[in-house]
C-alpha positions as CSV (number, residue, x, y, z in Angstrom):
1,M,0.0,0.0,0.0
2,K,1.3,3.4,-0.9
3,R,2.6,5.4,2.0
4,Q,0.8,8.7,2.9
5,T,2.6,11.9,2.2
6,T,3.6,13.9,5.2
7,I,3.3,17.7,4.8
8,V,4.6,20.1,7.5
9,G,3.7,23.8,7.8
10,L,6.0,26.0,9.9
11,D,4.6,29.3,11.1
12,I,7.8,31.0,12.3
13,G,7.1,34.0,14.4
14,S,9.0,36.3,16.9
15,H,7.5,34.6,19.9
16,S,7.0,31.0,18.9
17,I,7.2,28.5,16.1
18,K,3.9,26.8,15.4
19,A,4.0,23.6,13.4
20,C,1.3,21.5,11.8
21,C,1.7,18.1,10.3
22,G,-0.8,16.8,7.7
23,L,-1.2,13.4,6.1
24,A,-2.2,13.3,2.4
25,G,-3.1,10.2,0.3
26,D,-5.6,8.9,-2.2
27,D,-5.7,12.4,-3.8
28,K,-7.0,14.1,-0.6
29,L,-5.7,15.7,2.6
30,K,-6.8,13.0,5.1
31,E,-6.1,14.5,8.4
32,I,-4.3,17.0,10.6
33,A,-2.1,14.5,12.5
34,G,-0.7,17.0,15.0
35,V,0.0,20.6,15.9
36,F,3.0,21.8,18.1
37,E,4.4,25.0,19.5
38,V,7.9,25.8,20.7
39,P,9.5,29.1,21.8
40,A,11.2,31.0,19.0
41,K,14.7,32.3,19.8
42,G,16.8,34.5,17.6
43,M,13.9,36.2,15.9
44,R,12.8,39.9,16.2
45,E,9.9,41.5,14.3
46,G,9.8,38.6,11.9
47,N,13.5,38.7,11.1
48,I,16.4,36.5,12.3
49,F,19.1,38.2,14.3
50,E,20.8,35.1,15.7
51,L,20.9,32.2,13.2
52,S,22.1,29.5,15.6
53,S,19.4,30.2,18.1
54,M,16.7,30.0,15.4
55,I,18.2,26.8,14.0
56,S,18.0,25.3,17.5
57,S,14.4,26.4,17.9
58,I,13.4,24.7,14.6
59,Q,15.3,21.5,15.6
60,S,13.3,21.4,18.8
61,C,10.1,21.6,16.7
62,L,11.4,18.9,14.4
63,R,12.2,16.6,17.3
64,I,8.6,16.9,18.6
65,I,7.3,16.1,15.1
66,E,9.4,13.0,14.8
67,E,8.4,11.8,18.3
68,K,4.7,12.4,17.9
69,I,4.1,11.5,14.3
70,A,6.9,8.9,13.8
71,L,6.9,9.5,10.0
72,P,9.5,11.1,7.8
73,V,8.7,14.6,6.6
74,D,8.1,14.7,2.8
75,L,7.2,18.3,2.1
76,T,7.9,21.5,4.2
77,Y,6.4,24.9,3.8
78,A,7.3,27.9,6.0
79,S,5.7,31.3,6.5
80,L,7.2,34.8,6.0
81,N,6.1,37.3,8.6
82,G,8.1,40.5,8.9
83,L,8.1,44.3,8.6
84,D,10.3,44.2,5.6
85,I,7.6,42.4,3.5
86,V,6.1,45.0,1.1
87,R,3.4,45.1,-1.5
88,S,3.4,47.1,-4.7
89,D,1.2,47.4,-7.8
90,H,2.3,46.3,-11.2
91,S,0.4,46.4,-14.5
92,A,1.1,45.1,-18.0
93,F,-0.7,45.7,-21.3
94,I,-0.7,44.4,-24.9
95,D,-2.5,45.4,-28.0
96,L,-4.9,43.0,-29.6
97,K,-4.6,42.6,-33.4
98,D,-5.4,39.1,-34.3
99,N,-8.8,37.2,-34.4
100,D,-10.7,40.5,-35.1
101,G,-10.1,41.6,-31.6
102,Q,-11.4,38.6,-29.8
103,I,-9.2,37.5,-26.9
104,A,-7.7,34.1,-27.5
105,R,-5.9,31.8,-25.1
106,G,-2.6,32.9,-26.6
107,D,-3.4,36.5,-25.7
108,V,-4.1,35.5,-22.1
109,N,-0.9,33.5,-21.9
110,R,1.1,36.4,-23.2
111,I,-0.3,39.0,-20.8
112,N,0.1,36.5,-17.9
113,S,3.8,36.1,-18.8
114,L,4.3,39.8,-19.2
115,A,2.6,40.6,-15.9
116,R,4.9,38.4,-13.9
117,D,8.0,39.7,-15.5
118,I,9.0,41.9,-12.5
119,A,12.3,43.8,-12.1
120,L,13.4,44.4,-8.5
121,S,16.6,45.8,-7.0
122,Y,19.1,43.2,-6.0
123,E,18.4,43.5,-2.2
124,K,14.8,42.6,-2.8
125,Q,13.5,39.0,-3.1
126,L,10.3,38.4,-5.1
127,I,7.9,36.4,-3.0
128,H,4.6,36.4,-4.8
129,V,3.0,37.8,-7.9
130,L,-0.8,37.8,-7.2
131,P,-3.4,38.6,-9.7
132,I,-5.9,41.3,-9.0
133,D,-7.9,41.5,-12.3
134,Y,-7.8,42.0,-16.0
135,E,-8.6,45.1,-18.0
136,V,-10.1,45.3,-21.5
137,D,-10.2,48.7,-23.2
138,G,-10.1,50.5,-19.8
139,A,-12.8,48.4,-18.1
140,R,-11.4,46.8,-15.0
141,G,-12.6,44.1,-12.6
142,I,-12.6,41.3,-15.3
143,A,-11.8,37.9,-13.9
144,N,-11.6,36.0,-17.2
145,P,-11.2,37.9,-20.4
146,L,-11.1,34.8,-22.7
147,G,-13.5,35.2,-25.6
148,M,-14.2,38.9,-25.0
149,Y,-13.6,41.5,-27.7
150,G,-11.3,44.4,-27.4
151,S,-8.3,46.3,-28.7
152,R,-6.2,46.5,-25.6
153,L,-5.8,43.8,-22.8
154,G,-4.2,44.6,-19.5
155,M,-3.5,42.7,-16.3
156,H,-3.1,44.2,-12.8
157,V,-1.1,42.2,-10.1
158,N,0.1,42.6,-6.6
159,V,3.9,42.2,-6.1
160,V,5.0,41.0,-2.7
161,S,8.7,41.2,-2.0
162,A,11.0,41.1,1.0
163,N,14.6,41.7,2.0
164,R,16.7,39.1,0.1
165,N,19.1,38.5,3.1
166,H,16.2,38.0,5.5
167,T,14.6,35.4,3.3
168,Q,17.9,33.6,2.7
169,N,18.5,33.5,6.5
170,L,15.1,32.0,7.1
171,A,15.5,29.4,4.4
172,Q,19.0,28.6,5.7
173,A,17.7,28.2,9.3
174,V,15.0,25.7,8.2
175,Q,17.4,23.7,6.0
176,S,20.2,23.7,8.7
177,A,17.7,22.3,11.2
178,G,17.3,19.3,9.0
179,L,14.3,20.0,6.9
180,E,14.3,20.4,3.1
181,I,12.2,23.5,2.5
182,D,9.8,23.5,-0.5
183,E,8.5,27.0,-0.4
184,L,8.3,30.2,1.6
185,R,4.9,31.8,1.7
186,L,3.4,35.0,3.0
187,G,1.9,34.1,6.4
188,L,-1.3,36.0,6.0
189,L,-1.9,34.4,2.6
190,A,-1.4,30.9,4.2
191,C,-3.8,31.7,7.0
192,S,-6.5,32.9,4.6
193,E,-6.5,29.4,3.0
194,V,-8.3,27.9,6.0
195,V,-9.9,30.9,7.8
196,L,-11.7,32.7,5.0
197,S,-14.4,31.0,3.0
198,A,-14.7,31.4,-0.8
199,Q,-17.6,33.7,-0.2
200,D,-15.6,35.9,2.1
201,R,-12.8,36.2,-0.3
202,H,-15.2,37.0,-3.2
203,N,-17.4,39.5,-1.4
204,G,-14.5,41.5,0.2
205,V,-13.0,40.9,3.6
206,I,-10.2,42.3,5.8
207,L,-8.0,39.7,7.6
208,I,-6.0,40.9,10.6
209,D,-3.3,38.6,12.2
210,M,-2.4,39.8,15.7
211,G,1.2,38.5,16.2
212,A,3.6,39.1,19.1
213,E,5.7,41.8,17.4
214,V,4.1,42.2,14.0
215,V,0.4,42.7,13.0
216,Q,-0.5,41.9,9.4
217,A,-3.6,43.2,7.7
218,G,-4.8,42.2,4.2
219,F,-7.8,42.9,2.0
220,F,-9.3,40.1,-0.2
221,K,-11.7,40.7,-3.0
222,N,-12.9,38.6,-5.9
223,G,-10.9,35.7,-4.5
224,F,-7.5,37.5,-4.4
225,L,-5.3,39.3,-1.9
226,C,-5.5,42.9,-3.2
227,D,-3.6,44.8,-0.4
228,F,-1.3,43.9,2.4
229,T,0.4,45.9,5.2
230,A,2.5,45.0,8.3
231,F,2.7,47.0,11.5
232,G,5.5,46.9,14.1
233,L,3.0,46.4,16.9
234,G,1.6,43.3,18.6
235,G,0.9,41.4,21.8
236,N,4.4,42.3,23.1
237,T,3.5,46.0,23.1
238,I,0.9,45.2,25.7
239,T,3.2,42.8,27.7
240,N,5.9,45.4,27.8
241,A,3.5,48.1,29.1
242,I,2.5,45.7,31.9
243,S,6.1,44.8,32.7
244,D,7.2,48.4,32.8
245,H,4.4,49.6,35.0
246,F,4.5,46.8,37.6
247,Q,8.3,46.4,37.4
248,I,8.0,42.6,36.7
249,S,9.6,40.3,34.2
250,S,8.2,39.9,30.7
251,D,7.3,36.3,31.5
252,V,5.2,37.2,34.5
253,A,3.7,40.1,32.6
254,E,2.7,37.8,29.8
255,T,1.1,35.4,32.2
256,L,-0.9,38.2,33.9
257,K,-2.0,39.5,30.5
258,I,-3.3,36.1,29.3
259,R,-5.0,35.0,32.5
260,Y,-6.4,38.2,33.9
261,G,-6.1,40.9,31.3
262,G,-8.8,42.3,29.1
263,C,-10.2,45.4,27.4
264,I,-13.1,46.0,29.8
265,S,-15.1,48.8,31.6
266,K,-13.1,50.8,34.1
267,T,-15.1,49.6,37.2
268,K,-15.4,45.8,36.6
269,Y,-12.5,44.8,38.8
270,A,-12.2,47.9,41.0
271,D,-11.7,45.9,44.2
272,E,-9.9,42.9,43.0
273,N,-6.2,42.3,43.6
274,L,-4.0,39.6,42.0
275,V,-1.5,37.6,44.1
276,V,1.6,36.8,42.0
277,K,4.7,34.8,43.0
278,T,7.9,36.4,42.0
279,H,11.5,35.7,42.7
280,T,11.4,38.0,45.7
281,G,8.2,36.5,47.1
282,Y,4.5,37.1,46.7
283,K,3.3,40.5,45.5
284,Y,-0.2,42.1,45.1
285,Y,-1.3,43.9,41.9
286,S,-4.5,45.7,41.0
287,R,-6.4,43.8,38.3
288,Q,-8.2,47.0,37.6
289,K,-4.9,48.7,36.7
290,L,-3.8,45.7,34.7
291,C,-6.9,45.9,32.6
292,E,-6.6,49.7,32.1
293,L,-3.0,49.1,30.7
294,V,-4.3,46.3,28.4
295,D,-7.2,48.5,27.2
296,A,-5.1,51.5,26.5
297,R,-2.4,49.7,24.6
298,T,-5.0,47.7,22.7
299,R,-6.7,50.9,21.6
300,E,-3.3,52.3,20.5
301,I,-2.7,49.2,18.3
302,M,-6.2,49.0,16.8
303,N,-6.3,52.8,16.2
304,T,-3.1,52.5,14.1
305,I,-4.6,49.7,12.1
306,A,-7.9,51.4,11.8
307,S,-6.4,54.7,10.6
308,H,-4.6,52.8,7.9
309,I,-7.7,50.8,6.8
310,V,-10.2,53.7,6.6
311,Q,-7.9,55.6,4.3
312,K,-7.8,52.8,1.7
313,R,-10.1,52.8,-1.3
314,Y,-11.2,49.2,-0.4
315,Y,-12.6,50.2,3.0
316,R,-16.2,50.2,1.9
317,Q,-15.8,47.1,-0.2
318,A,-15.3,44.8,2.7
319,A,-18.9,43.3,2.6
320,S,-17.8,40.4,4.8
321,G,-16.3,42.7,7.4
322,V,-13.1,42.1,9.4
323,V,-11.8,38.7,10.6
324,V,-9.2,38.8,13.4
325,V,-6.8,35.9,14.1
326,G,-3.6,35.4,16.2
327,G,-3.0,35.3,19.9
328,G,-4.0,38.9,20.4
329,C,-7.6,38.3,19.3
330,L,-8.2,36.2,22.4
331,L,-8.1,39.3,24.7
332,E,-11.4,40.0,26.2
333,G,-13.0,43.1,24.5
334,L,-10.5,43.3,21.7
335,L,-13.1,42.6,19.0
336,E,-15.4,45.3,20.4
337,I,-12.6,47.8,20.3
338,A,-11.8,46.8,16.7
339,Q,-15.4,47.2,15.6
340,E,-15.7,50.6,17.3
341,L,-12.6,52.0,15.7
342,I,-12.8,50.4,12.3
343,N,-16.6,50.8,12.1
344,L,-17.0,47.4,10.3
345,E,-18.4,44.2,11.7
346,C,-15.5,42.3,13.3
347,R,-15.4,38.6,14.3
348,M,-12.9,36.2,15.5
349,G,-11.4,33.8,12.9
350,F,-12.3,30.2,12.8
351,Y,-11.6,27.3,10.4
352,H,-14.2,27.7,7.7
353,Q,-16.7,24.8,7.3
354,G,-15.6,24.1,3.7
355,F,-12.1,23.2,5.0
356,K,-13.2,21.3,8.2
357,S,-15.6,19.2,6.2
358,Q,-12.9,17.9,3.9
359,I,-10.4,16.3,6.4
360,R,-10.3,14.6,9.8
361,M,-8.9,17.0,12.5
362,D,-9.3,17.1,16.2
363,V,-10.0,20.5,17.9
364,V,-7.1,22.6,16.6
365,D,-6.6,26.1,18.2
366,I,-7.1,28.9,15.8
367,K,-3.6,30.1,16.7
368,Y,-2.3,27.4,14.4
369,A,-4.3,28.7,11.4
370,T,-1.2,29.8,9.4
371,S,0.7,26.5,9.8
372,V,-2.5,24.6,9.0
373,G,-3.0,26.8,5.9
374,L,0.6,26.0,4.8
375,V,-0.2,22.3,5.0
376,Q,-3.4,22.9,3.0
377,Y,-1.5,24.9,0.4
378,G,1.1,22.2,0.1
379,F,-1.6,19.6,-0.5
380,T,-3.1,21.8,-3.2
381,L,0.3,21.8,-5.0
382,L,0.8,18.1,-4.4
383,K,-2.7,17.3,-5.9
384,G,-1.8,19.4,-8.9
385,K,1.6,17.6,-9.2
386,K,3.5,20.9,-8.6
387,P,5.7,20.5,-5.6
388,R,8.9,22.3,-6.3
389,R,11.7,21.1,-4.0
390,Q,14.8,22.4,-5.8
391,G,17.3,23.2,-3.1
392,R,17.8,26.8,-4.3
393,L,16.3,29.8,-2.6
394,G,15.2,31.4,-5.8
395,Q,13.1,28.4,-6.5
396,L,11.5,28.3,-3.0
397,I,9.4,31.4,-3.5
398,G,5.8,31.1,-4.5
399,T,5.5,33.3,-7.5
400,V,2.7,32.8,-10.0
401,R,3.0,29.6,-12.1
402,D,0.3,29.8,-14.8
403,F,-2.4,32.3,-14.1
404,Y,-4.9,30.7,-16.4
405,Q,-4.4,27.3,-15.0
406,D,-4.7,28.5,-11.3
407,Y,-7.5,31.0,-11.5
408,F,-9.8,30.2,-14.5
């Protein structure tokens, strides 16, 4: 009997590495066999500053996978999450002269090829070329121009790039830890694979991933990622405020935030004190003050994100509202603050039913959404016979393959 294919997704963040292991066989992703989390060392704001520490962290994750799954890893996909990841617009146009102006397959192939011919400076690494829409004689928003009539065909794409050295360091860390990496993929894009339904992505939705040191926000419309931004804020912004105010370690501050923090009314915990064991003995802290700190910093973070979003032209096109994922979304009251400041319906992200109904998976925390999404993406490539393990960084990046095959 043919052995199942083991696909691993690594969501490598500044605070932790979250891994997902999926088993594929018989032309389907059968189950999520396990999810694991280990502390990340050597990473800051999505970029590696100490390679040996990051290699050690990934090796710890790999040991857990080997112990729990007891199967060799066949395919590995890793996320890119950093402030140096940037998005830009790119457009290409061709004149239509054959077939009396009717757009043929060759015309579509030609504009696809031209649109993904991107010139970047040497220090930039191309990550993705993502289609937005086609244009025929000035009319935009066309998903498939094949068979239409016109004199000029255009294509608009999103170009996602990152610092070349940073992507090389990440690929090197994964490979040095003992895993052959197949592709690096934008974390928010991977997360969307399992959190956003096809209807969400078509109608228009804003996806926000609240990380420890980086918050990512993206807008999806007509099935594609149309805009993306990263902010140098996150859960650690709140943790550091607690640590500074109470003069306690970051670890204790993180524990207080998770267990007792929340964005709540100013009188809910007026008379409640927290007893915390520290290295100098037991200390008392006001839960009311803790929640005031959490509320204030959360509002600062969400106000920064909201100010960016409301200035964008897509703001009123998000018919499916805002979906928030990541550890930060678990804070009590955060969604209410987000909805108040962004002025759109906000909800916590969950694995969408279309994904859950296809495979066998136990209760998997939503914090693993990006690593689960990487496994789902890897399976999609495997099913289409397109895995690309090549051993060279330039071939580990998920640029567009053939637009017409993937999106028509």
